[in-house]
TIMI-2910 file (N, C-alpha, C, CB; in pm, 1 decimal, decimal comma, always signed):
<rs>
+----------+----------+----------+----------+----------+----------+----------+----------+----------+----------+----------+----------+------+
!      n_x !      n_y !      n_z !     ca_x !     ca_y !     ca_z !      c_x !      c_y !      c_z !     cb_x !     cb_y !     cb_z ! resn !
+----------+----------+----------+----------+----------+----------+----------+----------+----------+----------+----------+----------+------+
!   -859,9 !   +137,5 !   +345,8 !   -861,0 !   +152,6 !   +488,9 !   -922,6 !   +287,9 !   +519,7 !   -718,3 !   +139,1 !   +549,1 !  Unk !
!  -1039,9 !   +288,9 !   +582,0 !  -1107,1 !   +413,5 !   +612,7 !  -1062,2 !   +472,5 !   +745,5 !  -1255,3 !   +392,5 !   +614,0 !  Unk !
!  -1040,0 !   +386,7 !   +844,9 !  -1003,6 !   +433,6 !   +977,5 !   -867,1 !   +380,3 !  +1014,7 !  -1108,2 !   +391,4 !  +1081,3 !  Unk !
!   -798,2 !   +459,0 !  +1095,7 !   -669,9 !   +413,3 !  +1148,1 !   -688,6 !   +377,1 !  +1294,1 !   -559,1 !   +521,7 !  +1130,9 !  Unk !
!   -631,9 !   +265,7 !  +1331,9 !   -632,8 !   +225,5 !  +1471,2 !   -492,6 !   +179,8 !  +1507,5 !   -737,8 !   +113,4 !  +1497,6 !  Unk !
!   -462,2 !   +187,6 !  +1636,5 !   -330,0 !   +141,9 !  +1679,2 !   -332,3 !    -10,3 !  +1692,9 !   -287,9 !   +209,2 !  +1813,9 !  Unk !
!   -214,7 !    -67,4 !  +1704,2 !   -205,4 !   -213,4 !  +1709,3 !   -277,4 !   -270,1 !  +1831,1 !    -59,2 !   -256,9 !  +1710,7 !  Unk !
!   -274,4 !   -197,4 !  +1943,2 !   -343,3 !   -246,7 !  +2063,2 !   -494,3 !   -251,9 !  +2039,8 !   -311,2 !   -156,8 !  +2185,3 !  Unk !
!   -548,9 !   -150,6 !  +1973,1 !   -691,9 !   -151,3 !  +1941,5 !   -725,1 !   -267,9 !  +1849,0 !   -734,1 !    -17,7 !  +1876,6 !  Unk !
!   -639,5 !   -292,7 !  +1750,2 !   -661,9 !   -405,1 !  +1658,7 !   -658,2 !   -536,9 !  +1735,0 !   -556,2 !   -405,6 !  +1545,9 !  Unk !
!   -563,3 !   -550,5 !  +1826,3 !   -555,2 !   -672,9 !  +1906,6 !   -680,7 !   -691,1 !  +1991,0 !   -431,1 !   -669,8 !  +1996,9 !  Unk !
!   -729,3 !   -582,0 !  +2050,7 !   -850,1 !   -589,8 !  +2133,6 !   -971,0 !   -632,0 !  +2050,6 !   -877,4 !   -454,6 !  +2201,2 !  Unk !
!   -986,1 !   -572,6 !  +1933,3 !  -1097,7 !   -608,2 !  +1844,9 !  -1088,1 !   -755,2 !  +1806,8 !  -1098,5 !   -519,0 !  +1717,6 !  Unk !
!   -968,5 !   -799,5 !  +1769,3 !   -946,9 !   -938,6 !  +1730,0 !   -975,0 !  -1032,9 !  +1846,3 !   -803,7 !   -958,4 !  +1679,4 !  Unk !
!   -923,0 !   -999,2 !  +1964,2 !   -942,2 !  -1084,5 !  +2081,9 !  -1089,2 !  -1098,5 !  +2119,8 !   -864,5 !  -1028,8 !  +2199,8 !  Unk !
!  -1168,6 !   -995,4 !  +2087,4 !  -1312,0 !   -999,1 !  +2116,9 !  -1391,3 !  -1064,5 !  +2004,1 !  -1364,3 !   -857,8 !  +2141,8 !  Unk !
!  -1321,1 !  -1118,9 !  +1905,3 !  -1387,5 !  -1187,9 !  +1795,4 !  -1431,8 !  -1096,6 !  +1683,2 !  -1504,7 !  -1261,5 !  +1846,7 !  Unk !
!  -1388,8 !   -971,8 !  +1686,7 !  -1427,6 !   -876,0 !  +1584,0 !  -1344,5 !   -889,5 !  +1457,9 !  -1416,1 !   -736,0 !  +1637,1 !  Unk !
!  -1388,2 !   -820,7 !  +1355,1 !  -1321,7 !   -823,7 !  +1225,1 !  -1225,8 !   -705,6 !  +1215,4 !  -1425,3 !   -820,3 !  +1109,1 !  Unk !
!  -1097,9 !   -732,9 !  +1199,5 !   -998,9 !   -626,2 !  +1188,0 !   -965,5 !   -593,0 !  +1042,4 !   -872,4 !   -665,3 !  +1261,8 !  Unk !
!  -1016,3 !   -671,4 !   +949,0 !   -984,3 !   -649,5 !   +808,2 !  -1022,8 !   -509,7 !   +757,7 !  -1053,5 !   -753,6 !   +724,6 !  Unk !
!  -1135,2 !   -451,7 !   +802,5 !  -1166,9 !   -316,6 !   +754,3 !  -1061,0 !   -212,1 !   +790,7 !  -1300,2 !   -273,3 !   +809,9 !  Unk !
!   -978,3 !   -241,8 !   +888,3 !   -875,1 !   -148,4 !   +931,2 !   -740,9 !   -175,5 !   +863,8 !   -859,2 !   -154,8 !  +1081,4 !  Unk !
!   -733,3 !   -279,2 !   +784,9 !   -606,5 !   -319,8 !   +724,2 !   -582,5 !   -246,0 !   +593,2 !   -604,6 !   -471,1 !   +700,4 !  Unk !
!   -458,6 !   -223,4 !   +564,4 !   -417,4 !   -164,4 !   +438,0 !   -357,2 !   -276,1 !   +353,4 !   -315,1 !    -46,4 !   +459,5 !  Unk !
!   -430,6 !   -318,7 !   +251,5 !   -387,3 !   -433,2 !   +171,5 !   -250,9 !   -412,0 !   +106,5 !   -489,6 !   -462,5 !    +64,8 !  Unk !
!   -214,8 !   -288,1 !    +83,8 !    -85,3 !   -262,1 !    +20,5 !    +31,2 !   -301,0 !   +110,2 !    -74,1 !   -115,6 !    -17,0 !  Unk !
!     +4,8 !   -310,3 !   +239,8 !   +113,2 !   -344,0 !   +332,2 !   +111,0 !   -490,3 !   +373,7 !   +105,2 !   -256,6 !   +455,0 !  Unk !
!    +16,9 !   -568,4 !   +321,7 !    +12,4 !   -710,3 !   +355,8 !   +141,8 !   -777,6 !   +312,3 !   -109,6 !   -779,2 !   +289,8 !  Unk !
!   +188,3 !   -869,2 !   +394,1 !   +303,4 !   -948,4 !   +354,0 !   +256,8 !  -1053,0 !   +253,9 !   +372,1 !  -1014,9 !   +476,9 !  Unk !
!   +336,0 !  -1071,9 !   +155,3 !   +304,2 !  -1170,5 !    +53,2 !   +413,5 !  -1276,5 !    +55,4 !   +291,4 !  -1104,6 !    -88,4 !  Unk !
!   +391,9 !  -1383,8 !   +133,0 !   +496,9 !  -1484,3 !   +147,4 !   +527,9 !  -1554,8 !    +15,5 !   +456,5 !  -1586,6 !   +251,9 !  Unk !
!   +647,8 !  -1602,6 !     +6,9 !   +695,9 !  -1681,2 !   -107,0 !   +702,7 !  -1600,9 !   -236,7 !   +606,7 !  -1801,2 !   -127,3 !  Unk !
!   +709,5 !  -1469,8 !   -226,0 !   +731,9 !  -1389,1 !   -345,4 !   +875,9 !  -1340,6 !   -341,7 !   +631,2 !  -1269,0 !   -353,8 !  Unk !
!   +947,6 !  -1370,7 !   -445,4 !  +1088,4 !  -1330,9 !   -447,1 !  +1099,9 !  -1179,4 !   -459,8 !  +1163,7 !  -1400,6 !   -562,8 !  Unk !
!  +1205,7 !  -1128,1 !   -405,3 !  +1233,6 !   -985,0 !   -411,8 !  +1336,7 !   -960,7 !   -521,0 !  +1283,9 !   -930,7 !   -274,4 !  Unk !
!  +1325,7 !   -847,6 !   -584,2 !  +1421,4 !   -810,7 !   -687,7 !  +1461,4 !   -665,6 !   -665,3 !  +1361,7 !   -831,6 !   -830,9 !  Unk !
!  +1588,6 !   -641,0 !   -657,3 !  +1638,1 !   -505,4 !   -633,2 !  +1632,2 !   -425,7 !   -763,0 !  +1783,2 !   -508,0 !   -576,9 !  Unk !
!  +1579,0 !   -304,9 !   -753,1 !  +1576,8 !   -212,9 !   -866,4 !  +1629,9 !    -78,2 !   -817,8 !  +1432,0 !   -198,9 !   -926,9 !  Unk !
!  +1681,7 !     -1,9 !   -908,9 !  +1727,0 !   +132,5 !   -872,6 !  +1649,3 !   +232,3 !   -956,9 !  +1882,0 !   +149,1 !   -893,7 !  Unk !
!  +1635,4 !   +351,4 !   -902,7 !  +1560,5 !   +455,0 !   -972,7 !  +1629,6 !   +588,8 !   -947,6 !  +1410,9 !   +458,8 !   -926,1 !  Unk !
!  +1644,3 !   +665,5 !  -1051,7 !  +1700,5 !   +799,8 !  -1039,4 !  +1584,9 !   +898,2 !  -1036,8 !  +1800,0 !   +832,1 !  -1156,5 !  Unk !
!  +1591,6 !   +993,1 !   -945,1 !  +1489,1 !  +1097,4 !   -939,2 !  +1552,0 !  +1226,9 !   -891,5 !  +1372,3 !  +1056,0 !   -846,2 !  Unk !
!  +1485,5 !  +1336,1 !   -921,9 !  +1542,6 !  +1465,3 !   -885,7 !  +1529,2 !  +1490,9 !   -735,2 !  +1474,3 !  +1577,7 !   -965,1 !  Unk !
!  +1612,6 !  +1580,6 !   -686,4 !  +1619,8 !  +1609,5 !   -542,7 !  +1485,5 !  +1655,0 !   -483,6 !  +1724,7 !  +1716,4 !   -517,6 !  Unk !
!  +1412,2 !  +1745,7 !   -549,5 !  +1283,7 !  +1786,7 !   -491,0 !  +1186,7 !  +1669,2 !   -471,5 !  +1218,4 !  +1891,9 !   -579,5 !  Unk !
!  +1189,1 !  +1573,7 !   -562,8 !  +1101,6 !  +1457,7 !   -548,7 !  +1142,9 !  +1373,7 !   -427,9 !  +1104,3 !  +1372,3 !   -676,7 !  Unk !
!  +1273,1 !  +1356,8 !   -408,7 !  +1322,6 !  +1280,6 !   -293,7 !  +1282,9 !  +1350,6 !   -164,1 !  +1476,6 !  +1263,6 !   -300,9 !  Unk !
!  +1296,1 !  +1481,8 !   -161,5 !  +1259,0 !  +1558,6 !    -42,2 !  +1110,1 !  +1541,4 !    -12,4 !  +1293,1 !  +1708,6 !    -61,0 !  Unk !
!  +1027,4 !  +1547,3 !   -115,3 !   +883,1 !  +1527,7 !    -95,5 !   +852,9 !  +1388,0 !    -44,5 !   +807,0 !  +1552,8 !   -225,9 !  Unk !
!   +916,2 !  +1287,5 !   -103,9 !   +896,8 !  +1149,9 !    -57,8 !   +936,8 !  +1135,0 !    +88,3 !   +977,3 !  +1052,4 !   -144,4 !  Unk !
!  +1052,1 !  +1191,8 !   +124,3 !  +1098,1 !  +1182,9 !   +262,4 !  +1000,8 !  +1251,7 !   +357,6 !  +1237,1 !  +1244,4 !   +276,0 !  Unk !
!   +942,5 !  +1362,0 !   +313,9 !   +844,0 !  +1431,4 !   +397,0 !   +721,7 !  +1345,2 !   +422,6 !   +802,0 !  +1561,9 !   +331,4 !  Unk !
!   +668,9 !  +1283,4 !   +317,9 !   +553,5 !  +1195,0 !   +335,2 !   +589,8 !  +1072,0 !   +417,3 !   +498,3 !  +1152,4 !   +199,2 !  Unk !
!   +706,6 !  +1016,5 !   +392,8 !   +749,5 !   +898,9 !   +469,3 !   +757,7 !   +932,4 !   +617,5 !   +885,8 !   +847,4 !   +418,6 !  Unk !
!   +812,4 !  +1047,6 !   +648,6 !   +822,2 !  +1090,6 !   +788,1 !   +683,7 !  +1111,9 !   +848,0 !   +905,0 !  +1219,7 !   +798,9 !  Unk !
!   +595,5 !  +1174,2 !   +771,3 !   +458,5 !  +1199,2 !   +818,0 !   +385,4 !  +1069,0 !   +849,6 !   +380,1 !  +1278,6 !   +712,9 !  Unk !
!   +406,2 !   +967,3 !   +766,8 !   +338,4 !   +839,0 !   +785,5 !   +415,1 !   +743,4 !   +875,7 !   +315,4 !   +773,8 !   +652,2 !  Unk !
!   +537,1 !   +781,8 !   +913,0 !   +615,5 !   +698,8 !  +1003,3 !   +669,9 !   +572,3 !   +939,5 !   +533,2 !   +662,2 !  +1120,5 !  Unk !
!   +704,2 !   +581,0 !   +811,4 !   +761,5 !   +466,7 !   +740,0 !   +888,6 !   +512,2 !   +668,4 !   +658,7 !   +406,1 !   +638,3 !  Unk !
!   +962,4 !   +418,0 !   +616,1 !  +1081,2 !   +453,7 !   +538,7 !  +1040,8 !   +496,6 !   +397,6 !  +1180,5 !   +335,0 !   +532,9 !  Unk !
!  +1131,7 !   +564,8 !   +331,4 !  +1106,6 !   +605,2 !   +192,6 !  +1079,5 !   +482,8 !   +106,1 !  +1226,4 !   +685,0 !   +136,1 !  Unk !
!  +1158,7 !   +378,0 !   +124,4 !  +1140,6 !   +256,5 !    +44,8 !  +1003,2 !   +195,3 !    +68,8 !  +1250,0 !   +154,4 !    +77,5 !  Unk !
!   +961,0 !   +189,2 !   +194,3 !   +828,9 !   +132,6 !   +224,9 !   +718,4 !   +214,8 !   +161,2 !   +807,3 !   +124,6 !   +376,5 !  Unk !
!   +730,2 !   +346,4 !   +171,1 !   +629,6 !   +434,1 !   +111,5 !   +621,8 !   +412,7 !    -39,1 !   +661,1 !   +581,0 !   +142,6 !  Unk !
!   +736,6 !   +404,9 !   -103,7 !   +737,8 !   +384,9 !   -248,5 !   +676,6 !   +250,6 !   -285,9 !   +880,7 !   +394,2 !   -302,6 !  Unk !
!   +705,9 !   +146,5 !   -209,7 !   +648,6 !    +15,0 !   -238,9 !   +496,9 !    +16,8 !   -220,8 !   +711,6 !    -92,6 !   -148,4 !  Unk !
!   +450,2 !    +81,9 !   -115,0 !   +305,9 !    +90,8 !    -90,4 !   +238,8 !   +168,1 !   -203,2 !   +277,2 !   +158,6 !    +46,1 !  Unk !
!   +294,0 !   +284,2 !   -237,0 !   +233,5 !   +366,5 !   -340,9 !   +237,1 !   +297,5 !   -476,8 !   +304,2 !   +500,6 !   -349,0 !  Unk !
!   +346,3 !   +231,4 !   -507,9 !   +352,9 !   +159,7 !   -635,2 !   +252,6 !    +44,6 !   -639,3 !   +494,4 !   +106,6 !   -658,9 !  Unk !
!   +239,3 !    -27,1 !   -528,6 !   +141,9 !   -137,0 !   -523,1 !     +0,5 !    -83,4 !   -542,1 !   +152,6 !   -213,2 !   -388,8 !  Unk !
!    -31,0 !    +29,1 !   -476,3 !   -163,7 !    +88,6 !   -491,6 !   -187,8 !   +130,5 !   -636,2 !   -179,6 !   +209,5 !   -398,1 !  Unk !
!    -89,4 !   +192,3 !   -697,3 !   -105,6 !   +238,2 !   -835,2 !   -119,2 !   +121,4 !   -932,2 !    +12,4 !   +325,7 !   -875,9 !  Unk !
!    -41,3 !    +16,7 !   -910,3 !    -53,5 !   -101,6 !   -995,6 !   -192,3 !   -164,0 !   -982,3 !    +54,8 !   -204,9 !   -960,2 !  Unk !
!   -246,1 !   -168,5 !   -860,5 !   -382,2 !   -219,8 !   -840,3 !   -484,0 !   -133,6 !   -913,8 !   -416,2 !   -225,2 !   -690,3 !  Unk !
!   -467,5 !     -0,9 !   -907,9 !   -557,9 !    +89,9 !   -979,1 !   -552,2 !    +64,5 !  -1129,7 !   -522,1 !   +236,8 !   -948,5 !  Unk !
!   -433,3 !    +49,5 !  -1181,2 !   -417,8 !    +25,1 !  -1324,7 !   -477,5 !   -109,3 !  -1364,9 !   -270,1 !    +30,5 !  -1363,8 !  Unk !
!   -458,6 !   -211,9 !  -1280,2 !   -519,2 !   -342,5 !  -1307,9 !   -671,3 !   -331,4 !  -1311,3 !   -475,7 !   -446,1 !  -1202,0 !  Unk !
!   -728,3 !   -257,5 !  -1215,1 !   -873,7 !   -238,0 !  -1210,9 !   -921,7 !   -163,3 !  -1334,8 !   -914,3 !   -161,2 !  -1083,8 !  Unk !
!   -848,3 !    -59,6 !  -1372,8 !   -885,8 !    +19,3 !  -1490,3 !   -880,8 !    -66,7 !  -1616,2 !   -793,1 !   +141,5 !  -1505,4 !  Unk !
!   -778,7 !   -148,1 !  -1626,7 !   -765,0 !   -236,6 !  -1742,5 !   -877,9 !   -339,2 !  -1745,8 !   -628,5 !   -307,8 !  -1740,2 !  Unk !
!   -913,2 !   -393,2 !  -1630,2 !  -1021,3 !   -492,1 !  -1623,3 !  -1154,7 !   -429,1 !  -1662,4 !  -1030,6 !   -552,3 !  -1481,6 !  Unk !
!  -1179,8 !   -305,9 !  -1617,3 !  -1304,8 !   -237,4 !  -1654,6 !  -1308,5 !   -210,2 !  -1804,2 !  -1320,0 !   -105,2 !  -1576,6 !  Unk !
!  -1195,3 !   -168,1 !  -1858,7 !  -1188,0 !   -138,4 !  -2002,0 !  -1210,0 !   -265,2 !  -2083,5 !  -1052,0 !    -74,8 !  -2037,6 !  Unk !
!  -1152,4 !   -375,4 !  -2039,8 !  -1168,4 !   -503,0 !  -2109,5 !  -1312,4 !   -552,0 !  -2100,0 !  -1072,7 !   -608,4 !  -2051,6 !  Unk !
!  -1373,3 !   -534,8 !  -1982,3 !  -1510,7 !   -581,5 !  -1961,6 !  -1610,6 !   -501,6 !  -2044,6 !  -1547,6 !   -572,6 !  -1813,8 !  Unk !
!  -1580,7 !   -374,3 !  -2069,8 !  -1675,8 !   -291,0 !  -2143,8 !  -1647,6 !   -287,9 !  -2293,5 !  -1673,8 !   -150,4 !  -2089,6 !  Unk !
!  -1544,1 !   -356,8 !  -2338,2 !  -1510,1 !   -358,9 !  -2480,7 !  -1614,8 !   -438,7 !  -2557,9 !  -1368,8 !   -419,1 !  -2502,9 !  Unk !
!  -1650,8 !   -389,9 !  -2677,8 !  -1747,1 !   -464,7 !  -2759,6 !  -1689,2 !   -599,6 !  -2801,4 !  -1786,9 !   -383,2 !  -2884,4 !  Unk !
!  -1775,2 !   -695,8 !  -2812,4 !  -1731,1 !   -831,4 !  -2848,6 !  -1779,9 !   -870,3 !  -2983,8 !  -1778,4 !   -932,5 !  -2747,5 !  Unk !
+----------+----------+----------+----------+----------+----------+----------+----------+----------+----------+----------+----------+------+
</rs>
């Protein structure tokens, strides 16, 4: 997502037949029919404080921020693995 727009701007673009996908953050897409699994994680206080600061800055909860960041990192790792596999000698 290169640009940020508010929901009203996205609605206006969509209503005019425009493409809103360039403004979307794929990490926040809802993925229906995927089961949820609760996990717990222990982390030190300074890390929690930093996470809370970023969550507040972005206007999301700590849990949402962690899910977004983890999804982004997993996508990066998948891409890196795919590139490594594609360039491996056969």
